[in-house]
N, C-alpha and C positions, 0 to 999 in steps of 0.2 A: 863350273868352270866344268869343261869337256875336255879329257885327253886322248886324242885317236894315233896311233901309229897305222900310217897307210899303206892298205894290202893291195891285192893286185885289181880286186874292184872299183880303186879309187885312182891308181894310178893314172895319170893323163888326162884326169879331168881339170878343167878350169876350177880355179878356186870361187870363182863367184858363184857357178854351178852348181857346184858339190856344196856350197852351202846353202845353198836356195832347196837343195833338195830336203838336203837330211835340217836344215831349220825352219819347217812349212810356216810356223805360227809368228814368221817375222815377217815385215814386209822387205819389197825391193829394198827400198832407201834405209832401211835398218840393217840389212845386210852388210850395203854396201857402206855404211857408217860404221860398223865393228871393223869392216878392212880398213878404213882412214884413221880412224883411232889408234890402232894397233893391238885391237882386242883379239886378233887374229894373227897368231902367232908360230911361224913353220920353222921347225928345228931353232925356237927362240928369236927369229926374227921377224921383222917385221916386212911384210911382203905386198904385191899390187893384187889387184882384181883376177887378172888373167893371168898369173902363175898356174904352171900346170904342173900338179903335185906328181911325185915320183913314191913309188913305194920303198916301204922305209921312213920317209920322213915323220916326224914328231908335231902331229896340228895340235895345239892350243886353243880355243874357244873360249872367251871369257862371259859367258853365259848359265844361265841356271841350265840344271840338268833336265828341267821337265820341258827345256824349248826343241831339244834334241830328240829323232826320230831316225831310228835306225833304217837300213836298207830295206825296202821292200823284199820278201821271198817269196816262190812259187807257192799259191795257196794249196795245191796238191803234196807236196814235199813237205810245208809245213804241218796238215793233217795229220800224216802218217807221223809227224813225230809222237803224239801222245800216248800210243802203244807201244813206244817202246820203255827198255829198262830203264835208260838214260832217266828219260821223263819221269818216269814213277819213283826214282830214286831223288830226286833233285827240285821236283816244283811240290810242293807243300804247302797250301793254302791256309791260312789262318784267319781271314774276313773276306767275307765277298759279298756285296750288293750290287743294283744296275749300274752303279757308275764307279766303283771301286773295288781292285783286290790287293789285298797285304800277303806277301808271302814269307815263308822262313826260308831265307836262302843259306843255305851250306856253303863252307869253309871251300875256298876252292874252286867255285862256279861264278866268272864273269858276269858283269850284267849286257854288256854290250858286245856286237859279235864287233872283230877288228882281225889285226895279223895275226893270226896262228889260233884264231876264234872264230873260223867261218863256215863250219858243220852244223851250225844250230846249236853250239854246245857252249849256249848264255841265255842268260833268265827272261831277257826280252822275246825272244824264239819261241821261248814254250810257253810263255805268257800267253804269246800271239796265237801258235799252234792250241792252247786253249781254249781259246775266245774262239777260234775259230771249227772248233767239233761241237763245239755249243751254236753255233751258228747267229751269233750276237750281230747281224748285220754287218756281219765283215768287218768289225772296228778295229784300229791300231791299239794295242793298249800303250800308254806314255809311263815312261820312270818319272816321279816326280822327285827323285832323290838317288845319291848313289851309296852302293857300301863298294871297298876293296875289294880285291877277289879273294882273298884272304879271310876276310871279316864276316862271319854270319849275324845270321838274324833279322831280323824285321825291315824290308823292304816296300814300298806302297807303290802301285800303279796305277793310273786312272784309265779305266777302260776306251774314256772317248774324250776328245778336246772338250767337249762341253764345260766338263768340271776341271780343266786344267789348268785355267786364268786361276782359277778360285784358289783353288789349293796353293799356286806360285803366288798369291796375292797375300795370302793366309802365312805364307813359310815367310817371306817378307817382312811381315807384320812380326814376326818373333811368336806365332800361337801356335805351333808344333813345340813339342817338349820330346827330346831325345834322351834314351837312358840307356846307359850300356854297363856291361860287366866285363870286369877285365882282371885276369892273372898277371901279377909283374913281379919281378926278382926283387929281393931286398923291400923296401918300404918307403911311401913318400915320407916327407919332414913333419906331417901335421896328420894328425888324425881324419881330420875334413878341413878341407880348404879351397879357394877358386885361385887359380892359375891364369894370368893375364898376362901373353906373352906376342911378343911381332914376329911373323913368319915369314920367311920369302922363300920363293920357288927357283930352287937351281936345275936345269936343264941339261943332263948327260945323255948326249948322243948313245953310249956303250951301257953305262950302269942305271939310265933312264932316269926320271923325274922324282926328285927330292926335295922337302923339307926344310930348313933352318931356320935356329931364331936368330932374329937380326932387331934391334933396337927399330929402325926404319921400315919394319914390314907390315903388314898388314894384319891386324888387333886380332886375335884368337883367347877367348876364353873357356875354362872349364872348372865346372866343379867336380870335387872325388870326395870320397867318404871312404874308407878303410871297414870293408863290413868281415873279414877275416887275415889274421897272420898267424904263421907256424910256419917253421923250417926255412926261415928266409923267403916265405914265398908272401903275396900280399893278394888278397882278393878283393875290387873294387868295386861302388857303384859310381858309375860317372855322368854325368848332364854336361851336356852341350850347351853351351851357349851363341858360337857362333860354329861354322861349318866348315872351315879349311881343311886344305887336303891334308892328311895323315894328322890330322890334329892331337888325336889322343897319344898316340904312338912317340910323337915328339917330345909332348909336353910330359911322359910318364920319363922318356928318357933323360931330358932335361934336369929331370927331378934326382935323377939317380935309382929310379924303378923303372928297366926298363920293361916292354909287355914280354911277355913269354913268349919266345918264336918268332920273335918280330927280326926278318934278315935282313931290314933294311936300318932300323932303327938302333938294332936290340943289341944283347951281348953275347957273341956265340959261344963263348968259352963257358959259359955261364948255362947256356943252354944245351951245350953237349953234355956238359957233366949229367945235368938232371935227366934230359932225357934218354943218357947211357945209364942209368941208374934205375929207370924205371921202363924197362924195353917194352911193356904194354901198355903205354900211355902215346897217347896221339898224337905224334909230332906237327903242328898245325901252329897261326896265330893264334893267341888266347885274347880273343877282344870279340865281344858278342853283341850285336845290337838287340836290346832284352826287351825295351817298349817304346811303342812310339804314340803319342797322345796327338789330338789334334780336333778340332772343328770340322762336323762331318759337312762338305761343301753344299750339299742340297738342304740338308734337314736342321743345318746350324747347331744340332748336339754334339758334346762330346764323347768321342769314342776313343779307346783307348785299346792297343793290339801290343799282343806278349807272345814273344817266341821262348820255347821254356830253354832254360840254361843249359848247354852241353852236359854231358854228364862227365865229362873229363874237366869239365871248372870245379868240380866237386871233387872229384876222386884222386886226384891230386893232391890232396890235404890229407888223403887218409894215411 
């Protein structure tokens, strides 16, 4: 699922033309099909294909992240990015070959351009600049999944559309394994357990999109294991079995062990108390995509990419 807040570059565009531009892997009939069945909603309302997008509208498209393509930027502007300090701080390659790049995304970096992030301060623009700097036939990288802005860790990009469909099919077939590390307040009820809950999206114009537990919501499943517990803090190893938005954060909050630094689902009182007592501790969302395992789209050999655990996830227990 893709969520976009319309910015100046989207304002005034017809919905169908906007979708054709941003979903180049889909045919025209598929785009119109998404609109007809309500898989494209604006401010949580079903709209027609000739709807004119207004700046600030929340556009939700029920397709996989790999279908989405960020708006093209001028190549000369993009190429200069690789020389900036921002690029050097935020673009860290963990794995690369002819078809793939896996990066260690820092907390705070958005993955797509959007309202408030139109100045190349996003992962897809950094990856595009990197590929342009290597003159790899002008190929445009495609994000194969997403991480929230405040979540750090492994994120996978395809260098060209030739491998996108293979990776997409393997994801749908459950061949990807995503392991996270998180630090939570309190501790979940069991040492190790699998949580399965229904999750439903709530779209709020002012406070943004949020998920909540509902019996009739889409099924979400997470397995967690406590790997350290002291001073009312737990460090957990978490495996995702489904990929619902904010899944780990909602599950942990529901279990009474909210993720540290979670401003949307967490416990502000506990956060403030902890961060005020540890002045040198980095105040962030303590959720990190630690490992990603998948079959290589070309060789079919198993690939595991690991992003080192941030030092604050360990030092917080000292």
